[in-house]
TIDOLO-131186 format. One record per residue (C-alpha): residue number from 1; x, y, z; chain; residue in three letters. Coordinates in steps of 0.1 Angstrom, whole numbers. Layout:
% TIDOLO-131186
+-----+-------+-------+-------+-----+------+
! seq !    c1 !    c2 !    c3 ! mol ! type !
+-----+-------+-------+-------+-----+------+
! NUM !     X !     Y !     Z !   A !  ala !
...
+-----+-------+-------+-------+-----+------+
% end
This chain:
% TIDOLO-131186
+-----+-------+-------+-------+-----+------+
! seq !    c1 !    c2 !    c3 ! mol ! type !
+-----+-------+-------+-------+-----+------+
!   1 !     0 !     0 !     0 !   A !  met !
!   2 !    13 !    34 !    -9 !   A !  thr !
!   3 !    10 !    64 !    14 !   A !  ala !
!   4 !    -4 !    84 !   -15 !   A !  ala !
!   5 !   -34 !    62 !   -18 !   A !  phe !
!   6 !   -45 !    53 !    17 !   A !  asp !
!   7 !   -82 !    42 !    14 !   A !  pro !
!   8 !   -89 !    54 !    49 !   A !  gln !
!   9 !   -81 !    89 !    39 !   A !  lys !
!  10 !  -102 !    91 !     8 !   A !  leu !
!  11 !  -126 !   120 !     8 !   A !  arg !
!  12 !  -151 !   134 !   -17 !   A !  arg !
!  13 !  -135 !   167 !   -28 !   A !  thr !
!  14 !  -159 !   177 !   -57 !   A !  ala !
!  15 !  -192 !   168 !   -72 !   A !  thr !
!  16 !  -204 !   177 !  -107 !   A !  ala !
!  17 !  -239 !   173 !  -121 !   A !  arg !
!  18 !  -251 !   169 !  -157 !   A !  his !
!  19 !  -285 !   172 !  -173 !   A !  ala !
!  20 !  -287 !   136 !  -182 !   A !  cys !
!  21 !  -275 !   103 !  -168 !   A !  gly !
!  22 !  -239 !    92 !  -176 !   A !  leu !
!  23 !  -229 !    56 !  -184 !   A !  phe !
!  24 !  -191 !    57 !  -191 !   A !  ala !
!  25 !  -160 !    78 !  -187 !   A !  ala !
!  26 !  -123 !    78 !  -194 !   A !  ala !
!  27 !   -94 !   102 !  -186 !   A !  tyr !
!  28 !   -79 !   116 !  -218 !   A !  asp !
!  29 !   -42 !   125 !  -213 !   A !  pro !
!  30 !   -41 !   147 !  -244 !   A !  val !
!  31 !   -68 !   172 !  -233 !   A !  ser !
!  32 !   -62 !   163 !  -196 !   A !  gln !
!  33 !  -100 !   160 !  -192 !   A !  arg !
!  34 !  -125 !   134 !  -181 !   A !  val !
!  35 !  -146 !   125 !  -211 !   A !  val !
!  36 !  -180 !   110 !  -203 !   A !  ala !
!  37 !  -208 !    96 !  -224 !   A !  gly !
!  38 !  -245 !    98 !  -215 !   A !  gly !
!  39 !  -280 !    86 !  -222 !   A !  val !
!  40 !  -286 !   113 !  -248 !   A !  asp !
!  41 !  -257 !   100 !  -271 !   A !  gly !
!  42 !  -234 !   130 !  -264 !   A !  arg !
!  43 !  -199 !   131 !  -251 !   A !  leu !
!  44 !  -189 !   159 !  -227 !   A !  val !
!  45 !  -156 !   166 !  -210 !   A !  ala !
!  46 !  -146 !   181 !  -176 !   A !  trp !
!  47 !  -113 !   196 !  -164 !   A !  asp !
!  48 !  -107 !   177 !  -131 !   A !  pro !
!  49 !   -94 !   209 !  -116 !   A !  ala !
!  50 !  -126 !   228 !  -125 !   A !  arg !
!  51 !  -155 !   206 !  -118 !   A !  trp !
!  52 !  -178 !   236 !  -111 !   A !  ala !
!  53 !  -175 !   248 !  -147 !   A !  glu !
!  54 !  -198 !   234 !  -173 !   A !  pro !
!  55 !  -184 !   206 !  -194 !   A !  pro !
!  56 !  -173 !   210 !  -229 !   A !  val !
!  57 !  -197 !   192 !  -253 !   A !  ala !
!  58 !  -183 !   173 !  -283 !   A !  phe !
!  59 !  -197 !   184 !  -317 !   A !  his !
!  60 !  -216 !   153 !  -328 !   A !  trp !
!  61 !  -235 !   125 !  -311 !   A !  gln !
!  62 !  -245 !    89 !  -312 !   A !  his !
!  63 !  -282 !    80 !  -319 !   A !  arg !
!  64 !  -285 !    61 !  -286 !   A !  ser !
!  65 !  -268 !    56 !  -253 !   A !  tyr !
!  66 !  -230 !    60 !  -251 !   A !  val !
!  67 !  -222 !    28 !  -233 !   A !  tyr !
!  68 !  -184 !    29 !  -232 !   A !  ala !
!  69 !  -155 !    54 !  -236 !   A !  val !
!  70 !  -118 !    48 !  -239 !   A !  ala !
!  71 !   -87 !    70 !  -244 !   A !  ala !
!  72 !   -62 !    61 !  -271 !   A !  leu !
!  73 !   -30 !    80 !  -260 !   A !  pro !
!  74 !    -9 !    65 !  -288 !   A !  ala !
!  75 !   -32 !    80 !  -314 !   A !  gln !
!  76 !   -41 !   111 !  -293 !   A !  gln !
!  77 !   -77 !   102 !  -298 !   A !  gln !
!  78 !  -108 !    91 !  -278 !   A !  val !
!  79 !  -132 !    63 !  -289 !   A !  val !
!  80 !  -168 !    58 !  -278 !   A !  ser !
!  81 !  -192 !    29 !  -283 !   A !  ala !
!  82 !  -229 !    35 !  -285 !   A !  gly !
!  83 !  -261 !    15 !  -285 !   A !  tyr !
!  84 !  -266 !    27 !  -321 !   A !  asp !
!  85 !  -240 !     0 !  -328 !   A !  arg !
!  86 !  -212 !    24 !  -338 !   A !  arg !
!  87 !  -177 !    30 !  -327 !   A !  leu !
!  88 !  -166 !    66 !  -331 !   A !  val !
!  89 !  -131 !    80 !  -329 !   A !  trp !
!  90 !  -127 !   116 !  -318 !   A !  trp !
!  91 !  -102 !   144 !  -316 !   A !  asp !
!  92 !  -104 !   151 !  -279 !   A !  pro !
!  93 !   -92 !   187 !  -283 !   A !  leu !
!  94 !  -117 !   199 !  -309 !   A !  ser !
!  95 !  -144 !   174 !  -300 !   A !  gly !
!  96 !  -148 !   165 !  -337 !   A !  ser !
!  97 !  -155 !   129 !  -350 !   A !  pro !
!  98 !  -127 !   114 !  -371 !   A !  leu !
!  99 !  -139 !    80 !  -382 !   A !  arg !
! 100 !  -164 !    54 !  -372 !   A !  glu !
! 101 !  -170 !    16 !  -375 !   A !  ala !
! 102 !  -202 !    -3 !  -375 !   A !  glu !
! 103 !  -210 !   -31 !  -351 !   A !  leu !
! 104 !  -234 !   -60 !  -357 !   A !  pro !
! 105 !  -247 !   -58 !  -321 !   A !  ala !
! 106 !  -249 !   -34 !  -292 !   A !  arg !
! 107 !  -215 !   -29 !  -275 !   A !  pro !
! 108 !  -210 !   -34 !  -237 !   A !  gln !
! 109 !  -174 !   -25 !  -229 !   A !  gln !
! 110 !  -141 !   -14 !  -245 !   A !  leu !
! 111 !  -105 !   -22 !  -236 !   A !  ala !
! 112 !   -73 !    -8 !  -251 !   A !  val !
! 113 !   -42 !   -30 !  -253 !   A !  ala !
! 114 !   -13 !   -16 !  -232 !   A !  pro !
! 115 !     7 !    -9 !  -264 !   A !  asp !
! 116 !   -22 !    12 !  -277 !   A !  gly !
! 117 !   -24 !    -6 !  -310 !   A !  arg !
! 118 !   -56 !   -27 !  -305 !   A !  thr !
! 119 !   -91 !   -19 !  -294 !   A !  leu !
! 120 !  -112 !   -48 !  -279 !   A !  ala !
! 121 !  -150 !   -46 !  -280 !   A !  val !
! 122 !  -176 !   -70 !  -265 !   A !  val !
! 123 !  -212 !   -70 !  -273 !   A !  asp !
! 124 !  -247 !   -85 !  -272 !   A !  asp !
! 125 !  -239 !  -113 !  -296 !   A !  asp !
! 126 !  -213 !  -128 !  -274 !   A !  arg !
! 127 !  -184 !  -119 !  -296 !   A !  thr !
! 128 !  -151 !  -103 !  -288 !   A !  leu !
! 129 !  -140 !   -81 !  -317 !   A !  arg !
! 130 !  -106 !   -65 !  -322 !   A !  leu !
! 131 !   -99 !   -33 !  -342 !   A !  phe !
! 132 !   -68 !   -15 !  -352 !   A !  asp !
! 133 !   -69 !    14 !  -328 !   A !  ala !
! 134 !   -53 !    38 !  -354 !   A !  ala !
! 135 !   -73 !    30 !  -385 !   A !  thr !
! 136 !  -105 !    14 !  -371 !   A !  gly !
! 137 !  -101 !   -16 !  -393 !   A !  ala !
! 138 !  -113 !   -49 !  -378 !   A !  pro !
! 139 !   -85 !   -74 !  -372 !   A !  thr !
! 140 !  -101 !  -104 !  -355 !   A !  ala !
! 141 !  -132 !  -117 !  -338 !   A !  ser !
! 142 !  -138 !  -146 !  -314 !   A !  tyr !
! 143 !  -170 !  -163 !  -303 !   A !  ala !
! 144 !  -160 !  -186 !  -274 !   A !  asp !
! 145 !  -188 !  -179 !  -249 !   A !  his !
! 146 !  -220 !  -200 !  -246 !   A !  pro !
! 147 !  -247 !  -188 !  -269 !   A !  gln !
! 148 !  -275 !  -195 !  -244 !   A !  tyr !
! 149 !  -280 !  -191 !  -206 !   A !  thr !
! 150 !  -292 !  -221 !  -185 !   A !  pro !
! 151 !  -328 !  -210 !  -191 !   A !  lys !
! 152 !  -321 !  -210 !  -229 !   A !  met !
! 153 !  -321 !  -172 !  -233 !   A !  his !
! 154 !  -295 !  -156 !  -255 !   A !  leu !
! 155 !  -265 !  -146 !  -234 !   A !  ser !
! 156 !  -244 !  -114 !  -235 !   A !  thr !
! 157 !  -207 !  -108 !  -230 !   A !  val !
! 158 !  -205 !   -78 !  -206 !   A !  tyr !
! 159 !  -168 !   -74 !  -196 !   A !  ala !
! 160 !  -134 !   -72 !  -213 !   A !  val !
! 161 !   -99 !   -64 !  -199 !   A !  ala !
! 162 !   -63 !   -67 !  -209 !   A !  tyr !
! 163 !   -35 !   -76 !  -184 !   A !  ser !
! 164 !   -11 !   -47 !  -179 !   A !  pro !
! 165 !    17 !   -65 !  -197 !   A !  asp !
! 166 !    -5 !   -71 !  -227 !   A !  gly !
! 167 !    -1 !  -109 !  -224 !   A !  arg !
! 168 !   -37 !  -118 !  -215 !   A !  trp !
! 169 !   -72 !  -107 !  -227 !   A !  leu !
! 170 !  -102 !  -117 !  -206 !   A !  ala !
! 171 !  -139 !  -116 !  -213 !   A !  thr !
! 172 !  -169 !  -123 !  -190 !   A !  gly !
! 173 !  -205 !  -132 !  -198 !   A !  asp !
! 174 !  -240 !  -132 !  -184 !   A !  arg !
! 175 !  -238 !  -168 !  -171 !   A !  cys !
! 176 !  -207 !  -161 !  -150 !   A !  gly !
! 177 !  -182 !  -176 !  -175 !   A !  ser !
! 178 !  -148 !  -161 !  -181 !   A !  ile !
! 179 !  -125 !  -167 !  -210 !   A !  val !
! 180 !   -88 !  -159 !  -208 !   A !  val !
! 181 !   -69 !  -159 !  -240 !   A !  arg !
! 182 !   -34 !  -151 !  -252 !   A !  ala !
! 183 !   -37 !  -116 !  -265 !   A !  ala !
! 184 !   -11 !  -121 !  -293 !   A !  asp !
! 185 !   -26 !  -152 !  -308 !   A !  ser !
! 186 !   -62 !  -152 !  -295 !   A !  gly !
! 187 !   -58 !  -188 !  -282 !   A !  thr !
! 188 !   -80 !  -196 !  -252 !   A !  val !
! 189 !   -57 !  -206 !  -223 !   A !  val !
! 190 !   -82 !  -207 !  -195 !   A !  arg !
! 191 !  -119 !  -210 !  -189 !   A !  arg !
! 192 !  -131 !  -198 !  -154 !   A !  leu !
! 193 !  -165 !  -197 !  -138 !   A !  his !
! 194 !  -180 !  -174 !  -112 !   A !  ala !
! 195 !  -215 !  -189 !  -106 !   A !  pro !
! 196 !  -225 !  -164 !   -79 !   A !  arg !
! 197 !  -229 !  -137 !  -105 !   A !  phe !
! 198 !  -257 !  -156 !  -123 !   A !  tyr !
! 199 !  -292 !  -157 !  -109 !   A !  gly !
! 200 !  -319 !  -178 !  -125 !   A !  asp !
! 201 !  -345 !  -177 !   -97 !   A !  phe !
! 202 !  -351 !  -214 !  -100 !   A !  ser !
! 203 !  -363 !  -214 !   -64 !   A !  arg !
! 204 !  -386 !  -191 !   -45 !   A !  lys !
! 205 !  -376 !  -177 !   -11 !   A !  pro !
! 206 !  -395 !  -205 !     6 !   A !  asp !
! 207 !  -376 !  -231 !   -14 !   A !  gly !
! 208 !  -404 !  -241 !   -38 !   A !  gln !
! 209 !  -396 !  -243 !   -75 !   A !  pro !
! 210 !  -401 !  -211 !   -95 !   A !  asn !
! 211 !  -415 !  -217 !  -130 !   A !  asp !
! 212 !  -408 !  -182 !  -142 !   A !  gly !
! 213 !  -382 !  -174 !  -169 !   A !  glu !
! 214 !  -367 !  -145 !  -150 !   A !  tyr !
! 215 !  -329 !  -144 !  -148 !   A !  glu !
! 216 !  -302 !  -117 !  -145 !   A !  leu !
! 217 !  -267 !  -112 !  -135 !   A !  gly !
! 218 !  -234 !  -118 !  -152 !   A !  gly !
! 219 !  -197 !  -108 !  -149 !   A !  val !
! 220 !  -200 !   -71 !  -152 !   A !  arg !
! 221 !  -163 !   -61 !  -147 !   A !  met !
! 222 !  -129 !   -77 !  -151 !   A !  leu !
! 223 !   -95 !   -63 !  -139 !   A !  ala !
! 224 !   -60 !   -77 !  -138 !   A !  phe !
! 225 !   -36 !   -70 !  -110 !   A !  ser !
! 226 !    -5 !   -49 !  -119 !   A !  pro !
! 227 !    16 !   -80 !  -123 !   A !  asp !
! 228 !   -11 !   -99 !  -142 !   A !  gly !
! 229 !   -11 !  -128 !  -117 !   A !  ser !
! 230 !   -47 !  -122 !  -106 !   A !  leu !
! 231 !   -78 !  -116 !  -126 !   A !  val !
! 232 !  -108 !  -103 !  -106 !   A !  val !
! 233 !  -144 !  -106 !  -118 !   A !  ala !
! 234 !  -173 !   -85 !  -103 !   A !  gly !
! 235 !  -210 !   -84 !  -105 !   A !  gly !
! 236 !  -240 !   -90 !   -82 !   A !  met !
! 237 !  -248 !  -120 !   -60 !   A !  gly !
! 238 !  -271 !  -129 !   -32 !   A !  asp !
! 239 !  -302 !  -122 !   -54 !   A !  tyr !
! 240 !  -336 !  -114 !   -40 !   A !  asn !
! 241 !  -363 !  -130 !   -61 !   A !  pro !
! 242 !  -389 !  -106 !   -46 !   A !  asn !
! 243 !  -371 !   -75 !   -58 !   A !  ser !
! 244 !  -368 !   -58 !   -91 !   A !  ala !
! 245 !  -335 !   -77 !   -95 !   A !  gly !
! 246 !  -311 !   -51 !   -83 !   A !  thr !
! 247 !  -312 !   -56 !   -46 !   A !  asp !
! 248 !  -284 !   -82 !   -43 !   A !  gly !
! 249 !  -251 !   -74 !   -28 !   A !  lys !
! 250 !  -221 !   -65 !   -50 !   A !  met !
! 251 !  -195 !   -92 !   -52 !   A !  gly !
! 252 !  -159 !  -100 !   -63 !   A !  leu !
! 253 !  -142 !  -133 !   -72 !   A !  thr !
! 254 !  -105 !  -135 !   -78 !   A !  gly !
! 255 !   -86 !  -161 !   -98 !   A !  phe !
! 256 !   -50 !  -171 !  -102 !   A !  asp !
! 257 !   -44 !  -162 !  -139 !   A !  thr !
! 258 !   -18 !  -190 !  -144 !   A !  ala !
! 259 !   -36 !  -219 !  -128 !   A !  thr !
! 260 !   -73 !  -208 !  -128 !   A !  gly !
! 261 !   -75 !  -215 !   -91 !   A !  glu !
! 262 !  -101 !  -194 !   -72 !   A !  glu !
! 263 !   -82 !  -172 !   -47 !   A !  arg !
! 264 !  -113 !  -156 !   -31 !   A !  phe !
! 265 !  -150 !  -149 !   -35 !   A !  ser !
! 266 !  -166 !  -122 !   -13 !   A !  val !
! 267 !  -198 !  -102 !   -11 !   A !  leu !
! 268 !  -195 !   -65 !    -2 !   A !  leu !
! 269 !  -219 !   -62 !    28 !   A !  ala !
! 270 !  -246 !   -35 !    26 !   A !  lys !
! 271 !  -236 !   -25 !    -9 !   A !  asp !
! 272 !  -265 !   -34 !   -32 !   A !  gln !
! 273 !  -266 !   -35 !   -70 !   A !  gly !
! 274 !  -242 !   -44 !   -97 !   A !  tyr !
! 275 !  -205 !   -40 !   -93 !   A !  leu !
! 276 !  -199 !   -23 !  -127 !   A !  gln !
! 277 !  -163 !   -12 !  -127 !   A !  thr !
! 278 !  -129 !   -15 !  -111 !   A !  ala !
! 279 !   -93 !    -6 !  -116 !   A !  gln !
! 280 !   -61 !   -17 !   -99 !   A !  phe !
! 281 !   -40 !    10 !   -84 !   A !  his !
! 282 !    -2 !     8 !   -89 !   A !  ala !
! 283 !     0 !    -2 !   -52 !   A !  ser !
! 284 !   -19 !   -34 !   -59 !   A !  gly !
! 285 !   -51 !   -22 !   -42 !   A !  leu !
! 286 !   -83 !   -27 !   -62 !   A !  leu !
! 287 !  -105 !     4 !   -65 !   A !  val !
! 288 !  -141 !    -8 !   -73 !   A !  ala !
! 289 !  -174 !    11 !   -76 !   A !  ala !
! 290 !  -210 !     1 !   -82 !   A !  gly !
! 291 !  -244 !    -3 !   -67 !   A !  gly !
! 292 !  -274 !    19 !   -65 !   A !  gly !
! 293 !  -300 !    -9 !   -63 !   A !  gly !
! 294 !  -317 !    -1 !   -30 !   A !  thr !
! 295 !  -355 !     0 !   -29 !   A !  gly !
! 296 !  -377 !    28 !   -42 !   A !  gly !
! 297 !  -362 !    56 !   -63 !   A !  asp !
! 298 !  -331 !    61 !   -41 !   A !  thr !
! 299 !  -298 !    48 !   -56 !   A !  gly !
! 300 !  -270 !    44 !   -31 !   A !  val !
! 301 !  -238 !    30 !   -45 !   A !  gly !
! 302 !  -204 !    25 !   -30 !   A !  ala !
! 303 !  -167 !    32 !   -37 !   A !  leu !
! 304 !  -147 !     2 !   -23 !   A !  cys !
! 305 !  -110 !    -2 !   -20 !   A !  val !
! 306 !   -96 !   -36 !   -10 !   A !  leu !
! 307 !   -63 !   -55 !    -7 !   A !  asp !
! 308 !   -66 !   -88 !   -27 !   A !  pro !
! 309 !   -46 !  -104 !     1 !   A !  ala !
! 310 !   -74 !   -94 !    25 !   A !  arg !
! 311 !  -105 !   -92 !     3 !   A !  pro !
! 312 !  -130 !   -96 !    32 !   A !  asp !
! 313 !  -119 !   -63 !    47 !   A !  ala !
! 314 !  -126 !   -35 !    21 !   A !  pro !
! 315 !  -127 !     2 !    29 !   A !  thr !
! 316 !  -161 !    14 !    18 !   A !  thr !
! 317 !  -174 !    49 !    11 !   A !  his !
! 318 !  -211 !    55 !     5 !   A !  ser !
! 319 !  -222 !    73 !   -27 !   A !  leu !
! 320 !  -256 !    89 !   -32 !   A !  glu !
! 321 !  -257 !    78 !   -68 !   A !  met !
! 322 !  -261 !    48 !   -91 !   A !  thr !
! 323 !  -226 !    40 !  -103 !   A !  val !
! 324 !  -216 !    31 !  -139 !   A !  arg !
! 325 !  -179 !    38 !  -141 !   A !  ser !
! 326 !  -148 !    45 !  -120 !   A !  val !
! 327 !  -114 !    57 !  -132 !   A !  leu !
! 328 !   -81 !    66 !  -116 !   A !  leu !
! 329 !   -65 !    99 !  -124 !   A !  leu !
! 330 !   -28 !   101 !  -130 !   A !  pro !
! 331 !    -2 !   116 !  -106 !   A !  asp !
! 332 !   -21 !   104 !   -75 !   A !  glu !
! 333 !   -50 !   127 !   -81 !   A !  arg !
! 334 !   -75 !   102 !   -69 !   A !  gly !
! 335 !  -106 !    85 !   -84 !   A !  ala !
! 336 !  -136 !    98 !  -103 !   A !  val !
! 337 !  -169 !    79 !  -100 !   A !  val !
! 338 !  -195 !    84 !  -128 !   A !  val !
! 339 !  -232 !    75 !  -130 !   A !  gly !
! 340 !  -266 !    90 !  -121 !   A !  met !
! 341 !  -277 !   110 !   -92 !   A !  his !
! 342 !  -297 !    90 !   -66 !   A !  lys !
! 343 !  -330 !   101 !   -81 !   A !  lys !
! 344 !  -318 !    88 !  -115 !   A !  ala !
! 345 !  -328 !   120 !  -134 !   A !  ala !
! 346 !  -293 !   136 !  -137 !   A !  glu !
! 347 !  -258 !   126 !  -143 !   A !  gly !
! 348 !  -233 !   128 !  -115 !   A !  gln !
! 349 !  -195 !   127 !  -111 !   A !  leu !
! 350 !  -177 !   126 !   -78 !   A !  glu !
! 351 !  -140 !   132 !   -74 !   A !  his !
! 352 !  -124 !   114 !   -45 !   A !  trp !
! 353 !   -89 !   121 !   -32 !   A !  gln !
! 354 !   -68 !   112 !    -2 !   A !  thr !
! 355 !   -65 !   139 !    25 !   A !  ala !
! 356 !   -28 !   141 !    18 !   A !  asp !
! 357 !   -34 !   148 !   -19 !   A !  ala !
! 358 !   -64 !   171 !   -17 !   A !  ala !
! 359 !   -58 !   208 !   -11 !   A !  ala !
! 360 !   -91 !   211 !     6 !   A !  glu !
! 361 !  -101 !   176 !    17 !   A !  pro !
! 362 !  -134 !   185 !    31 !   A !  ser !
! 363 !  -146 !   208 !     3 !   A !  ala !
! 364 !  -175 !   198 !   -19 !   A !  asp !
! 365 !  -174 !   220 !   -50 !   A !  ala !
! 366 !  -208 !   210 !   -63 !   A !  ala !
! 367 !  -217 !   223 !   -97 !   A !  ala !
! 368 !  -252 !   230 !  -110 !   A !  glu !
! 369 !  -266 !   205 !  -135 !   A !  pro !
! 370 !  -252 !   213 !  -170 !   A !  ser !
! 371 !  -274 !   216 !  -200 !   A !  ala !
! 372 !  -245 !   209 !  -224 !   A !  asp !
! 373 !  -249 !   177 !  -243 !   A !  gly !
+-----+-------+-------+-------+-----+------+
% end
């Protein structure tokens, strides 16, 4: 653990609001801004030092939700994936679109190879697709996940991640299955399973059979440790068949990348909803965020930091928002959590820093909802 990222010292130092809900975000080192995509199909960008100022809106938009955003530092560009089945490459300084590629299905997540040359996309038709990050040309595709769930519904691949050394590329699906492949050849080297993230409600709370077709869940996030020896999957477990399907506790399962052996599997107590996103800090701590599935219209998520050597003792901070994305800023400037305000009508970003790094650790520089985008 590094002194610069002591999870006990994390404090919310700024909050920004937006006129519509936000699904995804990435830090762009070229413009030095956080670029976020929302339910209206637009991309907007904030300067992390000026959260109170309105964001800068990009000059074009998707025709549906922006579901994933990634920075391409090697190309000095940003790429977004929308539910209009398009990938769009952007100039992050001007906010202008540069090129686009069509997808046969709705995208779920993006991942950029550590060398910056390849963009990985997973989508609703259970396929991993690779693109040349510089040109947008497709280079490979793999369909190694089961087509159907146990209830014979079409499955989805939700999560994708590269190991930091670029050796491994992992994908996770709705059934709790994880495929780890060699990134250079595409060869499948490991098949893992995290069954707690799949809920088919085959039994009612009283133990009686449930004849309904209701099911949910899935591996919603994947992250490799800094040395690549551990791959962590996240989602929601402990499902409540009497709820709307979002009242289960967030959970994590860690696997040894080399052997496939399960290292740990934990539920994050009191934190309800899907664990959507996580990143490893250089110290080896896992910074995860998600949730917002409590009853009624109130979404309460959580920012959790845990040591994989002691996964049952996370440091947890409550968030009055439904969480969709978390990202770590460079130079120990903390974490940014992105999603929707607890009433689900507005987008919200929260900047969390350690007390040592923040100039005013207790300040909450809230901005009024922006109409941009």
